[in-house]
C-alpha positions in Angstrom: -7.0 23.2 -20.4 -3.5 22.8 -18.9 -0.6 20.6 -19.9 -0.1 18.3 -16.9 2.9 16.1 -16.4 2.5 13.4 -13.7 5.7 12.0 -12.4 5.1 8.4 -11.3 2.7 5.7 -12.5 1.9 4.2 -9.2 -1.6 4.5 -7.6 -1.1 8.2 -6.8 0.0 9.0 -10.4 -2.7 6.9 -12.0 -5.4 8.5 -9.8 -4.0 12.0 -10.5 -4.2 11.3 -14.2 -7.8 10.0 -14.0 -9.1 13.0 -12.2 -7.1 15.5 -14.1 -8.2 14.1 -17.5 -11.8 14.1 -16.2 -11.4 17.8 -15.5 -10.4 18.4 -19.1 -6.6 18.7 -18.9 -4.1 17.2 -21.2 -2.1 14.7 -19.2 1.1 12.7 -19.7 2.3 10.2 -17.1 6.1 9.4 -16.8 7.6 6.5 -14.8 11.2 5.5 -14.5 10.3 1.8 -14.5 8.7 -0.4 -17.2 5.9 -1.7 -15.0 2.9 0.3 -13.9 1.8 0.4 -10.2 5.1 0.8 -8.5 5.1 -1.2 -5.3 1.3 -1.4 -5.4 1.2 -4.2 -7.9 1.6 -8.0 -8.1 2.7 -10.8 -10.3 0.7 -14.0 -10.4 2.8 -17.2 -10.0 0.8 -20.5 -10.2 -2.4 -18.8 -9.3 -1.0 -16.8 -6.3 -0.6 -13.0 -6.8 2.8 -12.2 -5.3 3.0 -8.5 -4.3 5.5 -6.3 -2.4 4.3 -7.2 1.1 0.8 -7.7 2.5 -1.7 -4.9 2.0 -5.5 -5.2 2.6 -7.9 -3.1 0.6 -10.2 -0.8 2.5 -13.8 -1.4 1.3 -15.4 1.9 0.3 -12.1 3.7 0.7 -10.7 6.1 -2.0 -9.0 3.3 -4.0 -12.0 1.0 -3.9 -14.2 3.8 -4.9 -12.2 4.9 -7.9 -11.9 1.3 -9.2 -15.7 1.0 -8.8 -16.3 4.2 -10.8 -14.1 3.2 -13.8 -15.0 -0.5 -14.1 -18.3 -2.3 -14.5 -16.9 -5.6 -13.2 -17.2 -6.1 -9.4 -14.0 -6.6 -7.4 -13.9 -9.9 -5.6 -13.0 -9.2 -2.0 -12.6 -11.5 1.1 -11.9 -10.2 4.6 -9.9 -11.9 7.3 -12.2 -12.9 10.2 -11.5 -11.9 13.8 -12.3 -15.4 15.0 -9.5 -16.7 12.8 -6.9 -14.1 13.6 -4.7 -15.1 16.4 -2.6 -12.7 18.6 0.4 -14.2 20.3 -0.2 -14.7 24.1 -3.8 -13.7 23.6 -5.5 -16.1 21.3 -8.0 -15.4 18.6 -9.3 -11.8 18.5 -12.9 -13.0 18.7 -13.2 -16.4 20.4 -16.1 -18.6 19.6 -16.0 -21.0 22.5 -16.5 -18.5 25.3 -19.2 -15.9 25.3 -17.7 -14.1 28.3 -14.2 -13.9 26.8 -15.6 -12.8 23.5 -17.5 -10.0 25.1 -14.4 -8.9 27.1 -12.2 -8.8 24.0 -14.8 -7.0 22.0 -14.9 -4.3 24.7 -11.1 -4.1 24.7 -10.9 -3.8 20.9 -13.6 -1.1 20.9 -11.8 0.8 23.7 -8.8 1.5 21.4 -6.6 1.8 24.4 -3.1 2.0 22.8 -1.4 0.0 25.6 -3.8 -2.9 25.5 -2.1 -5.9 23.9 -5.1 -7.0 21.8 -5.6 -3.4 20.5 -1.9 -3.3 19.6 -2.2 -6.6 17.6 -5.2 -5.4 15.7 -3.7 -2.0 15.1 -0.5 -3.5 13.8 -2.3 -5.5 11.1 -4.8 -2.7 10.3 -1.9 -0.2 9.7 0.3 -2.5 7.7 3.0 -2.3 10.3 2.5 1.2 11.7 -0.4 1.0 14.2 -3.5 2.6 12.9 -6.4 3.3 15.3 -8.6 5.2 12.8 -10.2 4.2 9.5 -8.4 1.0 9.0 -8.7 -0.2 12.5 -12.4 0.2 12.5 -12.6 -1.5 9.1 -10.7 -4.5 10.4 -13.2 -4.9 13.3 -16.1 -4.7 10.8 -14.4 -7.0 8.2 -14.0 -4.2 5.7 -10.3 -4.8 5.1 -10.0 -7.4 2.4 -7.8 -9.5 0.2 -8.2 -8.6 -3.5 -9.2 -11.7 -5.6 -7.5 -10.5 -8.8 -4.4 -9.3 -7.0 -3.2 -5.6 -6.9 -2.1 -5.9 -10.5 -5.8 -6.2 -11.4 -6.6 -2.9 -9.7 -3.7 -1.2 -11.4 -4.7 -2.7 -14.7 -8.3 -1.3 -14.4 -6.9 2.2 -13.8 -4.5 1.9 -16.7 -7.1 0.7 -19.0 -9.4 3.6 -18.1 -6.6 6.0 -19.0 -5.8 4.2 -22.2 -9.5 4.6 -23.3 -9.3 8.4 -23.0 -5.9 8.6 -24.7 -3.7 9.4 -21.8 0.0 8.7 -22.7 1.8 6.6 -20.0 5.5 6.6 -20.9 7.8 4.1 -19.2 11.5 4.2 -18.6 11.5 7.9 -18.3 13.3 9.2 -15.2 12.7 12.8 -14.3 15.8 14.5 -12.9 14.9 18.1 -12.5 11.9 20.4 -12.4 12.6 24.1 -13.1 9.7 26.6 -13.6 7.6 24.1 -15.4 10.5 22.7 -17.4 10.8 18.9 -17.0 14.2 17.4 -17.7 14.7 13.6 -18.2 17.7 11.5 -17.5 18.2 10.8 -21.2 18.7 14.6 -21.8 15.2 15.4 -23.2 13.3 18.3 -21.7 9.9 19.9 -22.3 7.6 22.5 -20.8 4.5 21.7 -18.7 2.0 24.1 -17.1 1.7 21.9 -14.0 3.8 19.1 -12.7 2.4 16.6 -10.2 5.1 14.7 -8.3 3.4 11.4 -7.6 6.3 9.0 -7.3 7.6 7.1 -4.3 8.9 8.9 -1.2 12.6 8.4 -1.8 12.4 9.6 -5.4 10.1 12.5 -4.6 12.5 13.7 -1.8 15.5 13.5 -4.1 13.7 15.1 -7.1 12.2 18.0 -5.1 15.4 18.6 -3.1 17.5 18.7 -6.3 15.0 21.2 -7.6 15.4 23.4 -4.6 12.4 22.4 -2.5 13.1 21.0 0.9 9.9 19.5 2.4 10.8 16.4 4.4 12.8 17.5 7.4 10.2 15.9 9.7 9.1 12.9 7.5 10.8 9.5 7.4 10.0 6.1 6.0 9.1 3.0 8.0 10.8 -0.1 6.7 10.1 -3.8 7.0 11.2 -7.2 5.6 8.6 -9.2 3.8 8.4 -12.9 3.0 5.8 -14.3 0.6 5.5 -18.1 0.3 3.3 -20.7 -1.4 3.5 -24.0 0.4 2.4 -27.5 -0.3 1.2 -27.7 3.3 -1.1 -25.6 5.5 0.8 -24.9 8.7 -1.7 -22.4 10.0 -4.5 -24.9 9.4 -7.7 -22.9 9.3 -6.4 -19.7 10.8 -6.4 -16.6 8.7 -3.4 -15.2 10.4 -1.1 -14.8 13.4 0.0 -11.4 14.9 2.9 -10.7 17.3 2.7 -7.0 18.3 5.8 -7.3 20.5 7.9 -8.6 17.6 6.2 -6.3 15.1 5.4 -9.2 12.9 2.4 -10.9 11.4 1.6 -13.5 8.8 -1.6 -14.2 6.9 -2.6 -17.3 5.0 -4.2 -15.6 2.1 -5.4 -18.9 0.6 -7.6 -19.4 3.7 -9.0 -15.8 3.3 -9.4 -15.7 -0.5 -10.9 -19.0 -1.8 -11.1 -17.7 -5.4 -7.5 -18.8 -6.1 -8.3 -22.5 -5.3 -4.8 -23.2 -3.9 -4.2 -26.6 -2.5 -1.6 -25.4 -0.1 -1.0 -22.2 1.9 0.0 -18.8 0.6 1.7 -17.0 3.5 2.3 -13.3 3.3 4.5 -12.2 6.2 5.9 -8.8 7.5 8.5 -7.9 10.1 8.7 -4.2 11.0 12.1 -2.6 11.6 13.9 -2.2 14.9 16.3 0.7 15.4 19.7 0.0 14.1 18.7 -3.4 12.7 19.9 -4.5 9.2 17.5 -5.8 6.7 19.2 -9.2 6.7 18.8 -9.5 10.5 15.2 -8.5 10.3 14.5 -11.1 7.6 16.2 -13.7 9.8 13.8 -12.7 12.7 10.9 -13.0 10.3 11.9 -16.6 9.4 12.3 -17.4 13.1 8.8 -16.0 13.7 7.5 -18.4 11.0 9.5 -21.3 12.5 7.6 -20.8 15.7 4.1 -20.1 14.4 4.1 -21.9 11.0 6.2 -25.0 11.9 7.6 -27.0 9.0 7.2 -24.3 6.4 10.8 -24.6 5.2 10.3 -28.2 4.0 7.2 -27.3 1.9 8.2 -24.2 -0.1 6.8 -24.1 -3.6 7.6 -20.5 -4.4 9.3 -17.8 -2.4 9.8 -14.1 -2.7 11.4 -11.9 0.0 12.5 -8.3 0.5 15.0 -7.4 3.1 14.3 -3.6 3.2 11.1 -2.2 1.8 9.4 1.0 2.8 5.9 0.3 4.0 4.9 3.9 4.7 6.0 7.3 5.9 5.4 9.0 9.2 5.8 12.6 10.4 4.7 16.1 9.4 3.8 15.4 5.8 3.4 18.3 3.3 -0.1 19.3 1.9 -0.8 18.4 -1.7 -0.7 22.1 -2.7 2.4 23.0 -0.7 4.3 23.9 -3.9 1.4 25.2 -5.9 3.0 28.6 -6.3 5.8 26.9 -8.1 3.5 25.1 -10.5 3.9 21.8 -8.6 1.3 19.6 -6.9 2.0 16.6 -4.7 0.4 13.1 -4.5 1.4 10.0 -2.7 1.2 8.2 0.6 3.9 10.6 1.8 1.5 13.6 1.4 -0.8 14.8 4.1 -4.2 13.0 4.1 -6.9 11.8 6.4 -6.4 8.4 4.9 -3.4 6.0 5.0 -1.4 3.8 2.7 -2.8 3.1 -0.7 -5.9 5.2 0.1 -3.8 8.2 1.0 -2.0 7.9 -2.4 -5.3 7.8 -4.3 -6.9 10.5 -2.2 -4.0 12.9 -2.7 -4.0 12.0 -6.4 -7.7 13.0 -6.5 -7.0 16.3 -4.8 -4.2 17.1 -7.2 -6.1 16.1 -10.3 -9.2 18.1 -9.4 -7.2 21.2 -8.4 -4.8 21.7 -11.3 -5.9 25.4 -11.4 -4.3 26.0 -8.0 -0.9 25.6 -9.6 -1.5 27.8 -12.6 -1.7 31.2 -10.9 
């Protein structure tokens, strides 16, 4: 049995702790914040789970699978429908009033030709801003990307409850500042020894922590940023549409109340994203997003019930990512969306957490 310290209580850290504990190790999870889940969580306001930008859960993906394993209660999922997703200058992705056009667009979507406008629109939504033509793209076409009925906080809560049941300590407000040969030092001056450390925090914190500890891994990795705007409205400007996508602008908005009926909202819940352009400030990007909504969700400004926006949030990383065991010789494993994986986004975080949790021995040589 090894003493394992997991840095970060987001999805990657919680998944690491679950798998490492199952493997028989003694695990402690540290997080610099006082809320579990990192950016992969939500806060319910008047029945609407406000998150940190839109993210759709991949059915039967690593995150969905681990939640299913640890909880007896089924997850209530509802998928956006292609016949209610509209691409700007194209129309709905799967039209219902023309068999011929529906067949043409189905062939185009299946072709996955990256320069086809309809493929670009679907890939933008599937990849949460960074076009994805693999698992998530196929899942969108088959209605396997879904809105979570309980919000992302519900998923995080299930994972945290499972860890609590087996006695794993999750300590909040603990910022790790250095890692040195298994010795973990916190910002408050405390330090302790650990057999294996799993760095499972966000990209910026991981880059700083590992760099300060003498490990330079991210020369060819960078974050993709976006502005997000989440709104509950007293009106339904998209009417019955599930969402609108503009691939040229790098923007999309979904009316989650049309997709997830469980919430029983009388108005709309718009979750909108605008992807960065080179040299653009977050404020300018947010203004573009609001203009996008002015065009495609007219009148929204006069019907705002609750609003939450972020001008500059990292949606994911791209580039040559390090493998989870890249620093195993130093007693360090890696887990997070920023770690190499065949999956993307939240599923990459959970999958690399699984790999680290199940391979603690690799870092104990």
